[in-house]
C-alpha positions as CSV (number, residue, x, y, z in Angstrom):
1,M,4.6,6.8,3.6
2,F,1.2,6.3,5.6
3,Q,-0.2,9.3,4.0
4,L,0.1,7.4,0.4
5,L,-1.2,4.0,1.6
6,F,-4.0,6.0,3.1
7,M,-4.8,7.9,0.0
8,V,-4.8,4.9,-2.2
9,I,-7.0,3.1,0.5
10,F,-9.5,6.0,0.8
11,S,-9.3,6.8,-3.3
12,E,-10.4,2.9,-3.6
13,M,-13.0,3.1,-1.5
14,A,-14.5,6.1,-3.1
15,V,-14.4,4.4,-6.2
16,I,-16.2,1.4,-4.8
17,M,-19.0,3.7,-3.4
18,V,-19.5,5.5,-6.6
19,L,-19.9,1.9,-8.4
20,S,-22.2,0.7,-5.7
21,F,-25.0,3.2,-6.2
22,K,-26.8,4.0,-9.3
23,T,-26.1,8.1,-9.7
24,P,-25.1,10.0,-12.8
25,L,-21.2,9.7,-11.3
26,R,-21.4,6.0,-11.5
27,K,-21.3,6.4,-15.8
28,L,-18.6,8.8,-15.6
29,T,-16.5,6.6,-13.1
30,L,-16.8,4.1,-15.6
31,M,-16.2,5.8,-18.9
32,V,-13.2,7.5,-16.9
33,L,-11.9,3.6,-15.8
34,D,-12.7,2.3,-19.6
35,R,-9.9,4.9,-20.7
36,V,-7.5,4.0,-18.3
37,K,-7.6,0.4,-19.3
38,R,-7.3,1.4,-22.7
39,G,-4.5,3.5,-22.7
40,Q,-1.5,4.1,-20.4
41,G,-3.0,2.2,-17.6
42,P,-1.7,-0.9,-17.4
43,L,1.9,0.9,-17.7
44,M,0.9,2.7,-14.7
45,V,-0.5,-0.1,-12.7
46,K,2.8,-1.9,-13.1
47,T,4.7,0.8,-12.3
48,V,2.7,1.5,-9.1
49,A,2.8,-2.5,-8.4
50,A,6.2,-2.5,-8.9
51,T,6.6,0.7,-6.5
52,I,4.8,-0.8,-4.0
53,A,6.3,-4.2,-3.9
54,V,9.9,-2.5,-3.6
55,V,8.6,-0.7,-0.4
56,M,7.1,-3.7,1.1
57,I,10.6,-5.6,0.4
58,S,12.1,-3.3,2.4
59,S,9.7,-3.2,5.1
60,V,10.3,-6.9,5.2
61,Y,14.1,-6.7,4.9
62,S,14.0,-4.0,8.0
63,M,11.8,-6.3,10.2
64,V,14.3,-9.4,9.6
65,K,17.4,-7.2,10.3
66,I,15.7,-6.1,13.6
67,Q,14.9,-9.8,14.3
68,K,18.4,-10.7,13.6
69,R,19.5,-8.3,16.1
70,W,16.9,-9.5,19.0
71,I,18.2,-13.0,18.4
72,D,22.0,-11.7,18.8
73,D,21.5,-9.5,21.9
74,G,19.1,-12.1,23.5
75,S,16.5,-8.9,24.3
76,A,14.7,-5.9,22.5
77,N,14.8,-2.4,23.4
78,P,11.9,0.0,23.6
79,T,13.1,1.7,20.1
80,E,13.7,-1.8,18.3
81,Q,10.2,-2.6,19.4
82,I,8.2,0.3,18.0
83,L,10.3,0.2,14.6
84,M,9.2,-3.3,14.2
85,V,5.7,-2.4,14.8
86,K,6.0,0.4,12.1
87,H,7.5,-2.0,9.7
88,L,4.7,-4.6,10.2
89,L,1.7,-2.0,9.7
90,E,3.3,-0.7,6.4
91,A,3.6,-4.1,5.4
92,T,0.2,-5.1,6.3
93,L,-1.4,-1.9,4.9
94,M,0.6,-2.7,1.4
């Protein structure tokens, strides 16, 4: 899961860096982005957005379940604390 999120973040960072400086690669990147917007781009963006939303909802749901266990038991064990931090990190990266 983290590899996918980091890949998306680094690819966005690369596109921003290419568009920031006037290089021959900038013109190519603009042409590619223009073609993506015209064709199947909006469908792909909606699909990726829906997938990320489902994964984020799953993380939030897991955090709520862990939180309810803490309230019922009165204390949290170290495993639950680690799982809570993992889900929180996933949700903030999205």
